[in-house]
DOGUTOR-30513 format. One record per residue (C-alpha): residue in three letters; x, y, z; residue number from 1. Coordinates in Angstrom, 3 decimals. Last residue first. Layout:
atom code = ALA xx = X yy = Y zz = Z pos = NUM
...
REM end
This chain:
atom code = LEU xx = 47.841 yy = -18.456 zz = 11.705 pos = 286
atom code = LEU xx = 45.251 yy = -16.144 zz = 10.187 pos = 285
atom code = THR xx = 43.081 yy = -18.928 zz = 8.844 pos = 284
atom code = HIS xx = 41.910 yy = -19.924 zz = 5.376 pos = 283
atom code = ILE xx = 40.430 yy = -23.400 zz = 5.444 pos = 282
atom code = GLU xx = 40.470 yy = -25.940 zz = 2.626 pos = 281
atom code = ASP xx = 44.122 yy = -26.940 zz = 3.115 pos = 280
atom code = THR xx = 43.405 yy = -27.157 zz = 6.843 pos = 279
atom code = LYS xx = 41.120 yy = -30.122 zz = 6.401 pos = 278
atom code = VAL xx = 40.100 yy = -30.415 zz = 10.031 pos = 277
atom code = PRO xx = 41.458 yy = -32.856 zz = 12.583 pos = 276
atom code = TYR xx = 39.485 yy = -33.651 zz = 15.735 pos = 275
atom code = ASN xx = 39.738 yy = -32.030 zz = 19.172 pos = 274
atom code = THR xx = 38.519 yy = -28.701 zz = 17.796 pos = 273
atom code = VAL xx = 39.220 yy = -25.114 zz = 18.856 pos = 272
atom code = ILE xx = 37.847 yy = -22.056 zz = 17.073 pos = 271
atom code = VAL xx = 39.614 yy = -18.828 zz = 17.921 pos = 270
atom code = GLU xx = 38.779 yy = -15.145 zz = 17.676 pos = 269
atom code = THR xx = 40.465 yy = -12.203 zz = 16.006 pos = 268
atom code = VAL xx = 38.905 yy = -8.772 zz = 16.020 pos = 267
atom code = GLY xx = 37.510 yy = -6.608 zz = 13.259 pos = 266
atom code = THR xx = 36.505 yy = -3.068 zz = 14.035 pos = 265
atom code = ARG xx = 33.404 yy = -1.609 zz = 15.621 pos = 264
atom code = LYS xx = 35.239 yy = 1.499 zz = 16.809 pos = 263
atom code = SER xx = 33.734 yy = 3.831 zz = 14.220 pos = 262
atom code = ALA xx = 30.249 yy = 2.676 zz = 15.273 pos = 261
atom code = ASP xx = 30.758 yy = 4.119 zz = 18.766 pos = 260
atom code = SER xx = 28.391 yy = 2.199 zz = 21.071 pos = 259
atom code = ASN xx = 30.805 yy = -0.745 zz = 20.868 pos = 258
atom code = ILE xx = 28.961 yy = -4.052 zz = 20.596 pos = 257
atom code = SER xx = 29.227 yy = -4.560 zz = 16.837 pos = 256
atom code = ARG xx = 31.827 yy = -7.326 zz = 16.539 pos = 255
atom code = ASN xx = 33.510 yy = -8.093 zz = 13.257 pos = 254
atom code = ALA xx = 35.177 yy = -11.490 zz = 13.238 pos = 253
atom code = ARG xx = 38.544 yy = -12.761 zz = 12.016 pos = 252
atom code = ILE xx = 39.635 yy = -16.362 zz = 12.525 pos = 251
atom code = VAL xx = 42.405 yy = -18.092 zz = 14.448 pos = 250
atom code = SER xx = 42.236 yy = -21.878 zz = 14.252 pos = 249
atom code = ILE xx = 43.331 yy = -24.007 zz = 17.230 pos = 248
atom code = ASN xx = 43.605 yy = -27.796 zz = 16.989 pos = 247
atom code = PHE xx = 44.111 yy = -29.273 zz = 20.463 pos = 246
atom code = ASP xx = 46.881 yy = -29.716 zz = 23.046 pos = 245
atom code = GLY xx = 47.283 yy = -25.946 zz = 23.520 pos = 244
atom code = TYR xx = 43.704 yy = -25.554 zz = 24.708 pos = 243
atom code = LEU xx = 44.308 yy = -23.837 zz = 28.066 pos = 242
atom code = GLU xx = 47.419 yy = -22.009 zz = 26.865 pos = 241
atom code = HIS xx = 45.833 yy = -20.734 zz = 23.665 pos = 240
atom code = ILE xx = 42.852 yy = -19.612 zz = 25.737 pos = 239
atom code = ALA xx = 45.129 yy = -17.802 zz = 28.208 pos = 238
atom code = PRO xx = 46.812 yy = -15.933 zz = 25.352 pos = 237
atom code = ALA xx = 43.456 yy = -14.467 zz = 24.305 pos = 236
atom code = ASP xx = 42.049 yy = -14.920 zz = 20.805 pos = 235
atom code = SER xx = 38.518 yy = -14.891 zz = 22.153 pos = 234
atom code = ASN xx = 36.473 yy = -18.061 zz = 22.314 pos = 233
atom code = SER xx = 34.708 yy = -20.677 zz = 20.226 pos = 232
atom code = LEU xx = 34.812 yy = -24.367 zz = 21.150 pos = 231
atom code = MET xx = 34.362 yy = -27.594 zz = 19.219 pos = 230
atom code = VAL xx = 34.197 yy = -31.124 zz = 20.623 pos = 229
atom code = SER xx = 33.774 yy = -34.543 zz = 18.999 pos = 228
atom code = VAL xx = 33.256 yy = -37.030 zz = 21.839 pos = 227
atom code = GLY xx = 35.791 yy = -39.878 zz = 22.025 pos = 226
atom code = LYS xx = 35.765 yy = -40.165 zz = 25.815 pos = 225
atom code = GLU xx = 39.205 yy = -38.524 zz = 26.080 pos = 224
atom code = ALA xx = 37.858 yy = -35.544 zz = 24.139 pos = 223
atom code = LEU xx = 34.985 yy = -35.203 zz = 26.584 pos = 222
atom code = ARG xx = 37.410 yy = -35.151 zz = 29.500 pos = 221
atom code = LYS xx = 39.549 yy = -32.519 zz = 27.765 pos = 220
atom code = TYR xx = 36.587 yy = -30.215 zz = 27.126 pos = 219
atom code = THR xx = 35.480 yy = -30.550 zz = 30.758 pos = 218
atom code = GLU xx = 38.960 yy = -29.489 zz = 31.877 pos = 217
atom code = ALA xx = 38.802 yy = -26.516 zz = 29.501 pos = 216
atom code = LEU xx = 35.390 yy = -25.576 zz = 30.916 pos = 215
atom code = ARG xx = 36.714 yy = -25.737 zz = 34.465 pos = 214
atom code = VAL xx = 39.554 yy = -23.424 zz = 33.458 pos = 213
atom code = GLN xx = 37.116 yy = -20.970 zz = 31.862 pos = 212
atom code = ASP xx = 34.943 yy = -21.157 zz = 34.978 pos = 211
atom code = ASP xx = 37.994 yy = -20.324 zz = 37.102 pos = 210
atom code = TYR xx = 38.554 yy = -17.321 zz = 34.813 pos = 209
atom code = SER xx = 35.074 yy = -16.154 zz = 35.769 pos = 208
atom code = PHE xx = 31.678 yy = -16.190 zz = 34.090 pos = 207
atom code = GLY xx = 29.237 yy = -13.677 zz = 35.600 pos = 206
atom code = ASN xx = 27.072 yy = -14.381 zz = 38.654 pos = 205
atom code = SER xx = 24.403 yy = -11.791 zz = 37.820 pos = 204
atom code = THR xx = 24.033 yy = -13.470 zz = 34.462 pos = 203
atom code = TYR xx = 25.659 yy = -12.351 zz = 31.237 pos = 202
atom code = ASN xx = 27.343 yy = -9.617 zz = 33.224 pos = 201
atom code = THR xx = 28.714 yy = -7.258 zz = 30.652 pos = 200
atom code = PHE xx = 31.796 yy = -6.684 zz = 28.518 pos = 199
atom code = HIS xx = 34.844 yy = -7.369 zz = 30.639 pos = 198
atom code = ALA xx = 37.486 yy = -5.745 zz = 28.467 pos = 197
atom code = THR xx = 39.108 yy = -3.585 zz = 31.142 pos = 196
atom code = ASP xx = 41.373 yy = -6.311 zz = 32.511 pos = 195
atom code = SER xx = 42.379 yy = -7.239 zz = 28.989 pos = 194
atom code = LEU xx = 41.467 yy = -9.667 zz = 26.215 pos = 193
atom code = PRO xx = 38.464 yy = -10.853 zz = 28.208 pos = 192
atom code = MET xx = 37.733 yy = -14.602 zz = 27.909 pos = 191
atom code = TYR xx = 34.506 yy = -14.987 zz = 25.976 pos = 190
atom code = PRO xx = 31.176 yy = -15.938 zz = 27.502 pos = 189
atom code = PRO xx = 30.959 yy = -19.586 zz = 26.509 pos = 188
atom code = ASP xx = 30.332 yy = -21.023 zz = 23.026 pos = 187
atom code = PHE xx = 30.903 yy = -24.749 zz = 23.502 pos = 186
atom code = TYR xx = 29.808 yy = -27.151 zz = 20.751 pos = 185
atom code = VAL xx = 29.483 yy = -30.820 zz = 21.676 pos = 184
atom code = PHE xx = 29.153 yy = -33.623 zz = 19.117 pos = 183
atom code = ASP xx = 28.253 yy = -37.243 zz = 19.931 pos = 182
atom code = GLY xx = 30.003 yy = -40.302 zz = 18.475 pos = 181
atom code = GLU xx = 31.607 yy = -41.318 zz = 21.746 pos = 180
atom code = LYS xx = 29.371 yy = -40.312 zz = 24.605 pos = 179
atom code = ALA xx = 27.804 yy = -37.206 zz = 26.125 pos = 178
atom code = ASP xx = 26.242 yy = -38.060 zz = 29.497 pos = 177
atom code = ALA xx = 27.994 yy = -35.348 zz = 31.528 pos = 176
atom code = VAL xx = 27.402 yy = -32.723 zz = 28.823 pos = 175
atom code = VAL xx = 24.607 yy = -30.824 zz = 30.604 pos = 174
atom code = VAL xx = 26.122 yy = -31.132 zz = 34.081 pos = 173
atom code = GLU xx = 29.383 yy = -29.468 zz = 33.063 pos = 172
atom code = PHE xx = 27.523 yy = -26.709 zz = 31.216 pos = 171
atom code = ASP xx = 25.540 yy = -25.689 zz = 34.303 pos = 170
atom code = GLU xx = 21.808 yy = -26.162 zz = 33.975 pos = 169
atom code = ASN xx = 18.673 yy = -24.603 zz = 32.503 pos = 168
atom code = ARG xx = 17.683 yy = -27.325 zz = 30.067 pos = 167
atom code = ILE xx = 15.970 yy = -27.790 zz = 26.696 pos = 166
atom code = ASN xx = 15.884 yy = -31.313 zz = 25.212 pos = 165
atom code = VAL xx = 15.498 yy = -30.733 zz = 21.473 pos = 164
atom code = LYS xx = 13.683 yy = -32.616 zz = 18.728 pos = 163
atom code = GLN xx = 10.379 yy = -30.846 zz = 19.452 pos = 162
atom code = PHE xx = 12.484 yy = -27.674 zz = 19.506 pos = 161
atom code = LEU xx = 12.720 yy = -27.714 zz = 15.709 pos = 160
atom code = GLN xx = 8.934 yy = -27.750 zz = 15.333 pos = 159
atom code = SER xx = 8.619 yy = -24.818 zz = 17.738 pos = 158
atom code = LEU xx = 11.318 yy = -22.978 zz = 15.794 pos = 157
atom code = GLY xx = 9.226 yy = -23.358 zz = 12.657 pos = 156
atom code = HIS xx = 6.103 yy = -22.172 zz = 14.470 pos = 155
atom code = ILE xx = 7.916 yy = -19.054 zz = 15.701 pos = 154
atom code = MET xx = 9.414 yy = -18.399 zz = 12.261 pos = 153
atom code = LYS xx = 6.134 yy = -18.876 zz = 10.404 pos = 152
atom code = ASN xx = 4.315 yy = -16.482 zz = 12.725 pos = 151
atom code = ASP xx = 7.023 yy = -13.815 zz = 12.665 pos = 150
atom code = ALA xx = 7.735 yy = -12.036 zz = 15.919 pos = 149
atom code = LEU xx = 8.609 yy = -8.695 zz = 17.453 pos = 148
atom code = LYS xx = 9.823 yy = -6.657 zz = 14.512 pos = 147
atom code = PRO xx = 11.708 yy = -3.417 zz = 15.128 pos = 146
atom code = ASN xx = 10.510 yy = -0.437 zz = 13.074 pos = 145
atom code = LYS xx = 12.495 yy = 2.746 zz = 13.596 pos = 144
atom code = TYR xx = 14.913 yy = 1.623 zz = 16.310 pos = 143
atom code = ARG xx = 15.507 yy = 3.866 zz = 19.343 pos = 142
atom code = GLY xx = 17.393 yy = 1.322 zz = 21.513 pos = 141
atom code = PHE xx = 15.901 yy = 1.850 zz = 24.958 pos = 140
atom code = PRO xx = 18.377 yy = 1.252 zz = 27.771 pos = 139
atom code = VAL xx = 19.736 yy = -2.067 zz = 29.156 pos = 138
atom code = ASN xx = 19.103 yy = -2.514 zz = 32.911 pos = 137
atom code = TYR xx = 17.728 yy = -6.007 zz = 33.615 pos = 136
atom code = ASN xx = 17.668 yy = -6.523 zz = 37.369 pos = 135
atom code = ASN xx = 19.776 yy = -9.311 zz = 38.870 pos = 134
atom code = LYS xx = 20.419 yy = -7.226 zz = 42.005 pos = 133
atom code = LYS xx = 24.076 yy = -7.031 zz = 40.996 pos = 132
atom code = ASN xx = 23.061 yy = -5.554 zz = 37.653 pos = 131
atom code = VAL xx = 21.777 yy = -7.391 zz = 34.597 pos = 130
atom code = ARG xx = 22.736 yy = -7.214 zz = 30.948 pos = 129
atom code = TRP xx = 21.192 yy = -8.836 zz = 27.890 pos = 128
atom code = LEU xx = 21.941 yy = -6.742 zz = 24.851 pos = 127
atom code = GLY xx = 19.851 yy = -6.473 zz = 21.696 pos = 126
atom code = ASN xx = 21.973 yy = -3.568 zz = 20.468 pos = 125
atom code = PHE xx = 20.163 yy = -1.021 zz = 22.669 pos = 124
atom code = CYS xx = 16.721 yy = -2.303 zz = 23.631 pos = 123
atom code = HIS xx = 13.682 yy = -2.723 zz = 21.378 pos = 122
atom code = ARG xx = 14.020 yy = -6.306 zz = 20.098 pos = 121
atom code = ASN xx = 15.391 yy = -7.735 zz = 23.347 pos = 120
atom code = LEU xx = 12.850 yy = -5.873 zz = 25.477 pos = 119
atom code = TYR xx = 9.949 yy = -7.176 zz = 23.388 pos = 118
atom code = ILE xx = 11.350 yy = -10.722 zz = 23.261 pos = 117
atom code = PHE xx = 11.738 yy = -10.790 zz = 27.066 pos = 116
atom code = ILE xx = 8.294 yy = -9.260 zz = 27.538 pos = 115
atom code = SER xx = 6.797 yy = -12.126 zz = 25.528 pos = 114
atom code = ALA xx = 8.734 yy = -14.793 zz = 27.437 pos = 113
atom code = ARG xx = 7.880 yy = -13.200 zz = 30.797 pos = 112
atom code = GLU xx = 4.163 yy = -13.305 zz = 29.991 pos = 111
atom code = ILE xx = 4.326 yy = -16.873 zz = 28.661 pos = 110
atom code = ASP xx = 5.968 yy = -18.324 zz = 31.791 pos = 109
atom code = PHE xx = 7.407 yy = -21.823 zz = 31.565 pos = 108
atom code = GLU xx = 10.809 yy = -22.452 zz = 33.159 pos = 107
atom code = ASP xx = 9.596 yy = -21.534 zz = 36.641 pos = 106
atom code = LYS xx = 7.997 yy = -18.629 zz = 38.443 pos = 105
atom code = ALA xx = 10.344 yy = -15.935 zz = 37.166 pos = 104
atom code = LYS xx = 9.960 yy = -12.917 zz = 39.383 pos = 103
atom code = ILE xx = 7.831 yy = -9.871 zz = 38.710 pos = 102
atom code = GLU xx = 9.335 yy = -6.492 zz = 39.559 pos = 101
atom code = ASN xx = 12.181 yy = -6.564 zz = 37.037 pos = 100
atom code = PHE xx = 9.854 yy = -7.313 zz = 34.127 pos = 99
atom code = HIS xx = 7.466 yy = -4.597 zz = 35.329 pos = 98
atom code = ASP xx = 10.291 yy = -2.052 zz = 35.333 pos = 97
atom code = ARG xx = 11.368 yy = -3.105 zz = 31.829 pos = 96
atom code = PHE xx = 7.755 yy = -3.016 zz = 30.662 pos = 95
atom code = GLN xx = 7.339 yy = 0.553 zz = 31.905 pos = 94
atom code = TYR xx = 10.722 yy = 1.467 zz = 30.461 pos = 93
atom code = PHE xx = 9.675 yy = 0.269 zz = 27.010 pos = 92
atom code = ILE xx = 6.295 yy = 2.035 zz = 27.276 pos = 91
atom code = GLU xx = 8.067 yy = 5.345 zz = 27.881 pos = 90
atom code = GLN xx = 10.490 yy = 4.769 zz = 25.005 pos = 89
atom code = ASP xx = 7.843 yy = 3.787 zz = 22.478 pos = 88
atom code = ASN xx = 7.987 yy = 0.972 zz = 19.934 pos = 87
atom code = GLN xx = 4.762 yy = -0.523 zz = 21.286 pos = 86
atom code = TYR xx = 4.133 yy = -3.866 zz = 22.975 pos = 85
atom code = LYS xx = 0.449 yy = -3.484 zz = 23.898 pos = 84
atom code = GLY xx = -0.929 yy = -4.467 zz = 20.512 pos = 83
atom code = SER xx = -1.949 yy = -8.020 zz = 21.395 pos = 82
atom code = GLN xx = 0.377 yy = -9.433 zz = 18.726 pos = 81
atom code = LEU xx = 3.039 yy = -10.550 zz = 21.199 pos = 80
atom code = GLU xx = 0.432 yy = -12.211 zz = 23.448 pos = 79
atom code = GLN xx = -1.248 yy = -14.053 zz = 20.580 pos = 78
atom code = LEU xx = 2.139 yy = -15.122 zz = 19.247 pos = 77
atom code = LEU xx = 3.125 yy = -16.565 zz = 22.634 pos = 76
atom code = ASP xx = -0.172 yy = -18.430 zz = 22.989 pos = 75
atom code = GLU xx = 0.233 yy = -19.818 zz = 19.469 pos = 74
atom code = PRO xx = 3.796 yy = -21.017 zz = 20.095 pos = 73
atom code = SER xx = 2.837 yy = -22.927 zz = 23.260 pos = 72
atom code = LYS xx = 5.134 yy = -25.902 zz = 23.938 pos = 71
atom code = LYS xx = 8.375 yy = -25.284 zz = 22.032 pos = 70
atom code = ILE xx = 8.110 yy = -21.492 zz = 21.847 pos = 69
atom code = VAL xx = 7.331 yy = -21.416 zz = 25.583 pos = 68
atom code = ASN xx = 10.308 yy = -23.675 zz = 26.311 pos = 67
atom code = TYR xx = 12.563 yy = -21.462 zz = 24.203 pos = 66
atom code = LEU xx = 11.427 yy = -18.326 zz = 26.032 pos = 65
atom code = ASN xx = 11.870 yy = -19.929 zz = 29.466 pos = 64
atom code = ILE xx = 15.368 yy = -20.979 zz = 28.470 pos = 63
atom code = LEU xx = 16.235 yy = -17.398 zz = 27.555 pos = 62
atom code = GLU xx = 14.800 yy = -16.034 zz = 30.786 pos = 61
atom code = LEU xx = 16.589 yy = -18.706 zz = 32.827 pos = 60
atom code = ASN xx = 20.026 yy = -17.626 zz = 31.607 pos = 59
atom code = ILE xx = 22.299 yy = -20.517 zz = 32.596 pos = 58
atom code = ASP xx = 21.819 yy = -21.943 zz = 29.133 pos = 57
atom code = SER xx = 21.094 yy = -25.389 zz = 27.841 pos = 56
atom code = ILE xx = 20.763 yy = -27.464 zz = 24.721 pos = 55
atom code = ILE xx = 20.407 yy = -31.185 zz = 24.086 pos = 54
atom code = ALA xx = 19.870 yy = -32.217 zz = 20.482 pos = 53
atom code = LYS xx = 18.387 yy = -35.071 zz = 18.489 pos = 52
atom code = ASN xx = 18.055 yy = -35.489 zz = 14.740 pos = 51
atom code = ILE xx = 19.826 yy = -32.298 zz = 13.651 pos = 50
atom code = LYS xx = 21.828 yy = -32.201 zz = 10.410 pos = 49
atom code = LYS xx = 19.054 yy = -31.146 zz = 8.052 pos = 48
atom code = SER xx = 21.026 yy = -28.120 zz = 6.792 pos = 47
atom code = ASN xx = 18.368 yy = -25.757 zz = 8.171 pos = 46
atom code = ASN xx = 18.623 yy = -27.716 zz = 11.433 pos = 45
atom code = LEU xx = 22.381 yy = -27.269 zz = 11.549 pos = 44
atom code = GLU xx = 21.951 yy = -23.533 zz = 10.938 pos = 43
atom code = ILE xx = 19.313 yy = -23.343 zz = 13.669 pos = 42
atom code = LEU xx = 21.582 yy = -25.062 zz = 16.188 pos = 41
atom code = LEU xx = 24.413 yy = -22.774 zz = 15.090 pos = 40
atom code = ALA xx = 22.426 yy = -19.559 zz = 15.589 pos = 39
atom code = ALA xx = 20.875 yy = -20.625 zz = 18.914 pos = 38
atom code = GLY xx = 20.635 yy = -17.038 zz = 20.264 pos = 37
atom code = GLY xx = 22.411 yy = -18.063 zz = 23.453 pos = 36
atom code = ILE xx = 22.834 yy = -21.860 zz = 23.524 pos = 35
atom code = PHE xx = 25.711 yy = -22.114 zz = 25.971 pos = 34
atom code = PRO xx = 25.427 yy = -25.878 zz = 26.683 pos = 33
atom code = GLU xx = 25.151 yy = -26.933 zz = 23.014 pos = 32
atom code = TYR xx = 24.992 yy = -30.712 zz = 22.598 pos = 31
atom code = TYR xx = 24.264 yy = -32.587 zz = 19.357 pos = 30
atom code = VAL xx = 23.432 yy = -36.281 zz = 19.623 pos = 29
atom code = ASP xx = 24.632 yy = -38.767 zz = 16.971 pos = 28
atom code = TRP xx = 27.430 yy = -37.280 zz = 14.914 pos = 27
atom code = ASN xx = 28.729 yy = -36.851 zz = 11.386 pos = 26
atom code = ILE xx = 31.609 yy = -35.354 zz = 9.420 pos = 25
atom code = PRO xx = 32.750 yy = -33.132 zz = 12.288 pos = 24
atom code = LEU xx = 32.124 yy = -29.427 zz = 11.732 pos = 23
atom code = ARG xx = 35.103 yy = -27.239 zz = 10.874 pos = 22
atom code = LYS xx = 33.895 yy = -25.606 zz = 7.680 pos = 21
atom code = VAL xx = 30.529 yy = -24.984 zz = 9.386 pos = 20
atom code = ILE xx = 32.252 yy = -22.943 zz = 12.099 pos = 19
atom code = GLU xx = 34.005 yy = -20.687 zz = 9.599 pos = 18
atom code = PRO xx = 30.782 yy = -20.205 zz = 7.632 pos = 17
atom code = LEU xx = 28.897 yy = -19.495 zz = 10.882 pos = 16
atom code = ILE xx = 31.194 yy = -16.582 zz = 11.746 pos = 15
atom code = GLN xx = 28.585 yy = -13.834 zz = 11.260 pos = 14
atom code = ARG xx = 25.728 yy = -15.803 zz = 12.807 pos = 13
atom code = LYS xx = 27.643 yy = -16.710 zz = 15.963 pos = 12
atom code = GLY xx = 26.079 yy = -14.420 zz = 18.523 pos = 11
atom code = GLY xx = 28.433 yy = -12.499 zz = 20.810 pos = 10
atom code = ALA xx = 25.612 yy = -10.242 zz = 21.966 pos = 9
atom code = TRP xx = 22.306 yy = -11.886 zz = 21.112 pos = 8
atom code = LYS xx = 19.408 yy = -10.733 zz = 18.962 pos = 7
atom code = VAL xx = 16.409 yy = -12.946 zz = 19.577 pos = 6
atom code = VAL xx = 14.253 yy = -15.166 zz = 17.329 pos = 5
atom code = PRO xx = 17.231 yy = -16.753 zz = 15.595 pos = 4
atom code = ARG xx = 16.552 yy = -17.598 zz = 11.938 pos = 3
atom code = LEU xx = 14.778 yy = -20.503 zz = 10.239 pos = 2
atom code = MET xx = 14.995 yy = -21.142 zz = 6.500 pos = 1
REM end
């Protein structure tokens, strides 16, 4: 069974059972424009429900990693197992500085992909955060024995990605060709619950309220075309307003972003679908 190769803030692994309960019965092409850690894509693959998929993310580093896994898994493993990526604070900051000094050449750079995994596995909580200069600035995480890569997992993901078109484009562009019978899952940066709840900059450009509105408009257009659409987001009043014409389920999730473990309490989130779900089989908080 495959697992995500990176830790990802807001990842869907813990609410996968709730998502799986609400999947459409069948579909042709699977689209995921905010791929992140790819937890749902991997779950669908493990369940043999992926024949063809189109994924994307605005984070070029993430897309570069997935392209490297797809095309050159052995080269990536060789680099990761070279012995230079040590669980040491000083070495971590050296690689972080080097990562910020070199610029991404394109969507295929083995060195950047390996450093990306190293930083992700050794930083605090697996966060991706950049400052206004687009420099990665998450501190060292102080883990006892973080694992960089598993040979079988990297090769398994490479096999999965052979069925996947990997892009680095805006969500609206990615789903433009989705047609009736396809399935689109949106997992955008969540709407803040308050003015002080903005978590981090996912990219240096962030994801604004206007982007949330544009996403809702895209959702509606896909629904009108007969595409099956699902969306995850925070349980914010604005989300209920934007998706009021669709099926909204409120679920509970435990998020572990807060640096104070005592404050990592359950929160409510929403799953929105444009197709009916068997509500008698689903426990929600509504």
